[in-house]
N, C-alpha and C positions, 0 to 999 in steps of 0.2 A: 477665704480666698479674696484678694482684692481685685475687683473688676478692672481697676486702672492698669493692672499688670497683665491682663489678658490680651495677648497680641491678636489682632484681627487682620493680619496682612492677607491671608488667603481669602478670607470672607470678603474683604473690600475689593480685592482684585477681581474676584468672580462677579461681584456686584457691578463693578465697572464694565466688565465684559458683557453682561446681560443688558445693562442700561444703554450702552452705546451701539450695540450690534444692530445692523439693519436686517430686517426680515427678508428672507429669500424663499423661493418656492422650490428649492432643490428637493428632488425625491430621494429619500434615504435608500441606501442600498442594503439589501439583506435584512430589512426590518419589517416584521409582520404588521399589517395595517389593522387596527382595532375596528375599523369600519368597512373592511373589505366585504365584497359580496360572498366570498367563501368563508364559512364560519371558522374561527380560529380554534384549534384544538391544543390545549396546553399539555395533553398527554397522548401524543400521536402513537399509532401502532399498538393500541391496547395497553398502554402503560398504566392506565388508571387503576387497574386491579392490583398493581404492585405497591401502590402507595397507601397502604393501610397498616395499622398497628398489628404486630404479632405479639399480643400480650402473653400468650402461653410461652413464647420463647423468651421474652424479656423478664417476666415476673414469675408466674405460677402456671403449672401445666393445666389447671382447671380452676373453676370457681370453688369447687369443693376443697381443693388443696389450699387455696387462698384463705378460705374460712377456717380450716384447721390451723393454718399458720397464725391467723388472728386470735384464735382461742388460746393458743400457746403463748402468744405475745401478751394478751390481757392477763393471763395467769402470772407471767413473769413481771409485769408491771405491778400487779397487786402484791406479789411477794417482795418486790423492791420497796414498795410503800411501807411494808411492815417493818423494814429494817431502818427506817429513817431516824429512829431514836438513837441508833448506835453510830451514826455517821461520824461524829466528832470524838468518839471514844479513844481511838488511837490513830496514828498516821496511816497504818495499814488499812484500817476500816474506812478511813476517808478516801484513800486511793482506790480501794475496791469499789466503793460507792460511785465515785466519779467514772470509773471504767464501765460499770454497769449502766449508769445513766447515759453515757456516751453510746454504748451498744444499743440500748433500748431506743434512744432517739433515732438512730439510723434505721432500726427496724420499723419504727412508727412511720418515718418518712417514706420508706419503701412501700408499706401497705397503703398509706394515704395517696401516694402517686398512682399506684395500681388502681385503686378504687375510683379516684377522680377521673382517670382516663376511661374507665368503664362507663361512668355516667356521661362523659363527653361524647363518646361514640354512640351511646344509646340512652337517651333521656328516659326511656321507659324502665331502665334497670333500677327499680326501686330498692332491690336488695343491696346493691352496691352503695346507694346513697345512705341507706340505713346503717350499713356496716361502717361507712365512713363517719357518720354522726356518732355512732356508738363508740368507735375507737377514740374519737376526739373527747367524748364525754369521760372516758376512763383515763386516757393519757394526759390530757392537758392539766387537770388538777394535780396529778401525781408529780409531773415534771415541775409545775409551778411550786408545789410544796417543797420539793428538793431544793429549788433555787432559793426559797425563803430560808431554808435551813442553812444554806451557804451564806446568805446575806446576814444572818444573825450571829455568825461567828465573830467573837471579839478578837482584838489584835493579839492578846497574849495567847489565846488558844490556837490561833492560826500559826503563830511563831513556833509554838510547841509541836504542832502537827508537822510543820515543815522540817523541823529538826529530826523528828522521828522517821519521816519518810521523805528524803530530799527530792526524789523524783516526782513529788507532788507539784514541783515547778512546771511540769508538763501541762498541768491544768491551772496554772497561776492566773491566766487571763479569764478563764471561766469563773474562778472564785472572785477575782476582782470585779468582773462584770456584774455578778450577783450582788456583791457588797455595795455597789453603787446604788442599789435599791433599798438600802437599810432603812431609810425614812419612810418607805412605802410598803412595809411588810404588814400583811393582814393579821389580825388577831385570830385565835383558833376559831372563835365563833364566826367571824367575818369570812374566814377561809372556807368554812363549811357551807355557807349560803351563797358566796360570791359566784361560783360557776353556774349555778342554776339561775341566779339573777342575770348574769351576763348572757346566758343562753336565751332567755326571754327578751332581753333588751336589744340584743344585736344579732340574734340568730335567724331573723326572718327576712332581712333585706335582700339577700341574693335571690330567694324564692320569689319575693314580690317583683323584683326587677325582671326575672325570667318570664314570669307569667304576664307582666305588663307589656313587655316587648313582644312576646308571642301574640298577644291579643291586639296590638296596635295595628290599625288598618293602614296599609300603604297603597295608594292609588297606583295603577299601572300607567306607564308612559309608553306611548306608541313610538317605535323607532323603525327604520328600514329593516332591521334584523328581527322585528317582532316586538311583542310587549315585554317591557322590563319594569322592575321596581327597585327602589333605593335600598331596600333591605338586602337584596341579593345581588344587585347589579350596579352599585354606586360608582365603581371605577369606570365602567363602560359609559354610564350616562353623563358623568361629570367631565369626561374627556372627549365627548362627542364634538365634532366640528360644527354641528348644528346648534346654534345658540338657543333655539326654542326647546330643544331636547334637554340641554343643560339646565335651563331655567325651570322646565317642568319637573325635572328630577329634584332640583333644589327645593322648589316650592312644595312638592308632594311630601318630601321628608319633613319640612317644617310643619306642614299641616298634620302629618301623622303624630309628631311629637306633641304638638299643641293640643291634640285631642286627649292626651293623657297628662297634661301639665299639672293638674291638681294631684294626681297620684304620685307623680315624680316629686313634686314639692313636699308632699306628705312624707315620702320616704326619706328625702334628704334632711328635712328638719327634725323628724323623729330620730333619725340616726345620730345627728349631731347632739341633740338633747340627751339621748341615752348615753352616748359615749362620754360626754362631759360629766354626767352624773356618776358613771362608773369610775371615771378618773378621780373624782372627789372622794369616793369610797377608799381609794388607795392613796389619799392625801396628796394628790396633785391639784394644781389650781384648775386645770381643765384638760381635755383630751389632747390639744396641741402640745402642752407641756409634757405629757406622758409619752406621746408618740415621737416627738422630736428627741426626747431624752434617750429613747431606745436607739436612736441613730447618732448619739453623741453630739446632739445639737440642742440649742436652747431656742425658745420662742423669739428672744431678742435677736439672736443670730439669724434666724430665718427671716424675720422682718427686715433686718438690715440688708440681707442678700437681695430680697425682692425689691427693696427701695433702690439699691444700687443698680439692679437690672433695669428698673424704671428710668433711672437717670441716664442709662446708656441706651435707651430704647430708640433714640433718634436714628441709629443705624437700621433698625427694623422699619421705621416709618419711611426712610429713604428707599429701602428695597420695595416696600409696598407701593410707594408712589412711582417707582421705576416700572413695576409690574403694570400699574394702571396706564402709564404713558405708553408702554410697549403694546398693550392691547389696543389702545386708541389708534396707535400708528398702523399696526398690521391689520386690524379688523375694520377700522374706520368708524368705530362707535363714538358717539358724542358722550354718552354716559357709560361708565364701566361698573358692572354689578359684581357681586360676590361670585356668581356662577360663571363669569367671564374669565376669572383669573386662572381657571384650570383648562382653558381652551388650548388646543394644539396650534402650533404655527400653521397658517394656511398652506395647504398643499403638501404638508408633511405628515405622514402617518404616525400614529401613536405607537411607540415601540411595545412589542409584546414578546414574551419569552416562553418557550416550552419549558417543562420542568427540567429537562436535560440541559438546556441552555442556561437556565437560571442557576442550576447547580454548578455549571462550569464557570459562570461569571463570579459567583461567590467564592469559589475555590481560588480562582485567579486573583481576585482582588485582595483576599486575605492571606495569600501565600507568603507575603513579607513577614508575617508573624511567626514564621519558623516551621520546621518539619513536624514537630509534635502537634502544633495547632492544625496544620494541614492534614495530618493523619486522622485526627479526631473529627474534623469537619467532613472529610471524605467518608468516614464511617457513618456519620449521622445521615448524610445525603444519599447513601447507597440504599435503595429500597429493599435490597435483599436482607438487610438487617432488621426490617420491620419497626423502625423507630420514627417513621413519618406517617401521618394520616392527613391527607389533603383533599379528599374527594367528598363533595356534598352528597348526602343521601338521607333518606327518611329517618326522622327521630334523632338526628345528630344535633348537638348543641350549636347555636348560632353565635360564634365568636370569631373575631378577626384572626387571632392566633395566640398561642401561648406555648411555653416550654415547661415541661414538668420534669424535675430532677433535683437531685442533691448529690451526695457522694455515696459510693458503694453499690450502685446499680445503674443500668443504662439510662441516660437521659433521652427524652423524646420531644417531638414537636408536633403540635396539632394546629391545623389551619382550617378555618371554616370553609373557605372556597378559594383555591388557587386557580386563577384564571390567566396568569401570565402578565398582568399589568405591572408597571413599575412598583406601585405600593405593595403588591403581593411579593415581589422580589425583596423589597426592603424588610417586610415582616419576617420573611424566611431568613434573611441575613442577620437581623436583630435577634430573633429568638434562637436561631442557630448558634449565635455567639454565647448565649446563656448555656445552651446544652454543651457546647465544647468546653466552656469554663468548668462545668461540673465534672466532665470526664478528665480534664487535666488535673483538677484537684484530687480526684480519685487516684489517678496515676501517681500523683506526688505523695499519696498517703495522708491527705488531710482528713482529720477525724470529723464525724458528723457535728460535734459541738462547735467546731471551728469553721464550718462550711457556709455559714450565713452571717456575713457582716452587714454593715450599713448598705442598704439597697442601692444608694447612689453610686457605689463603686461598681457593682455588677452591671447596673444600667449604663454606666459610662463606657464599659467595654463593648456592650451591644450597640450603643450609639456610635462608637468609633467605627464599627463595621458598616453602619449606614453610610458614613462619610466616605469610607474607603471604596465602597461599591459604586457610589455615584461618581466619585473622582475617577475611578478606573474606567467606567463607561464613557465619561467625557473625554478622557485621554485616548481611548481606543476607538472613538466614534469615527465612522468612515466618511461622514459628510458634515459640513458646517452646521446644517440644520439639526442633525441629531446631537451634535456637540452642544449646541445652544440648549436643546431640550434637557440634557443631563446637567448642564450648569444650573439651569433653573431648579432642577430637583436638588442639587447640592445646596443651593441657597435656601430652598424651602426647609431642608433638614437643619441647616446651620441656624437660621433665624427662628426655628421652632423653640429655641430657648426662651423666647419672649412669650410664645403661646403657653408653655408650661409654667412660666412665671405668672402669667395672668390667671391660669387655673389654680395655682397654689395660693395666690392672693385672694381669689374668690373664696376658696375653702377656709382660709384664715378668717376672712370677714364673716363667713357663715357661722363659724364656731364662736367668734366674738359676739355675734348678734344673738344667737340662741342662749348665750349665757345671761343676756339681759332680758330677752323676751322670746318665748316659743311661738308667739302669735305671728308667724311668718308664712306667707303664701307665695304663689308663683310670681306675682308682680314684684314683691320685695326681692326675691331671688334674681329676677331679671335685672332689677336696678343695681343689685350688687355686682353682677357679672359685667354689666355695661360700665359701671364705675371702675372696676378692676381692669377691664380691657382697655379703657381709654388711656390708661397710663403707659400702655405698651404698643398700641396699634391705632392706625387711622380708621380702622373698620368698626370701632366701638365708640360708644357715647350716646348722648341723647338723640342725635340725628340718626344714628344707625338704628337705634331702637324704634324710632318713628318709621323708618323705611321697612323695618321688619326683616332685614337681611341676615344679620348676625344675632338673632334672638334664639332662645332655647339652647344656647351653648352650655348652660349649666346642667344640661342633661347629657350632652354628647360624650363626656368623659365617664365611662362606666365605673371607673375606680372611685368616683365620688361615692358610689353606693356600696361597692364590693370591698374596696380597700381604702377607706377614708384617709386623707392626708398623704396618700402615696405620691401624688403628682409632683410634690416638691422634690422628690428624688430625681425626677427628670430634669428639673432646672439645674440642680447641681451636676447631674450626669452630663448634660450638654456642655456646661462650662468645662468639665474635665475632658470630654471628648474633643472639643475644639482645641484645647491645650495639647492633647495627644497629637492631633492632626497637624498643629503648628510645628511640633517637634518632628513629626514623621515626614 
């Protein structure tokens, strides 16, 4: 995609609106105040009890039924593995193997979704985590071996099989995708040891991250509503009209992360080193080459995209300077700090939404996508269906939000803590978009093997939801002040493309660096992030590092640890989403 062809009419128009508008102290009508004396309840009237997963309805009647299903699934996988020698014997055997692989993939996805949700709602559920690990230990090498068999098929054999069974064309793309990896097939000896090697090399990062975050001490911040901390109340603290509260929240977060910076650095560097080594076993130059290839990209293409975004980053710097100028004008500050950018307009309450209001907004904003989309979104958001889990409680995993689903079973949405702030609404709209896409694919009869393409496509649909929601709220705002608030949110989401580019550039620099030397620590990682960030933003560089305001950003993207090199998907996704919005 050529950036020069990306129209930014809407973005620049909104930028102009924000940069020239004069602050007013109009009180918004019908908007809950985040700092009001009466505590805000996102689930009024006892609604909170309804927003919990009903896993028995969605998946299995009991954990015993799930375990029995998994035993049968493992037996089917092992039986499938024993037939691998006969895959290419005839066109019929090839077609039958592809059908079985397809069906088994769907069954594995369903079990994995169920088990991951059990561990999310109760981190003490050790049995679910063990079952999930065990299933992956069986399924992953068997499915990988089948792909290797497909990849090894020569042209003459494939032509013969296609003649014998013409409807193999139904799986033509599956075969083609596997054959792209022909130069990276493991030998029999390598294939035997690779899964265990990979498990030891990259199977520990998520656990390290969970335990590190759980043990990281966050100081409390005193507010008029009581004591708060950034782990649980970041939206409330950073949107406070009180500058001292915003600063305290910002600084306590940095202090907490810095107390574990050596552990975070260890995890990142060891992850990159291990993944590069595993990629070389499969005869890739490094992990970026392997990871990008899985998304039909090359390292050169990714570097070019990130360079093009850097060359276009002046629009982001203009917006950042406009934000700074706006804060100076409305608040009278001589110096604007990072924690000031999230301040509300003086005299204007921060909008908050009950879960019912949030659901209504999302449905209204996305209604233009058609009746099928509207039907599936309504079904997801209806608590009677048991597909949402939004209520904090003991032993629940701490995560902002995620959607679990594929095709063939109900998709779900988990949110760590829905408190009705705008970011909560956006997470619900984004992840809800993923869930709806899965259900629409199921309705359309998409097979499991075709349900997961390059992630930047599905992320682009979710990012489009974000833009539509903030645009809808700006257009339907009842006061100029609330309209300005939502325009700011729209611009934040639009210019987030440069944030994701910065993160992707940092990760690329990390993998480049560990290929030369694994002797990297937190100081080197900080320098990498500041260098990457300075290409896209006024908030990064040597001066920023000296002030300590935008440091430790190399920790804030959890996917650096849990899904390395995933952040580049968001850069491409934001490009696509902005293009969709321009057409919309």
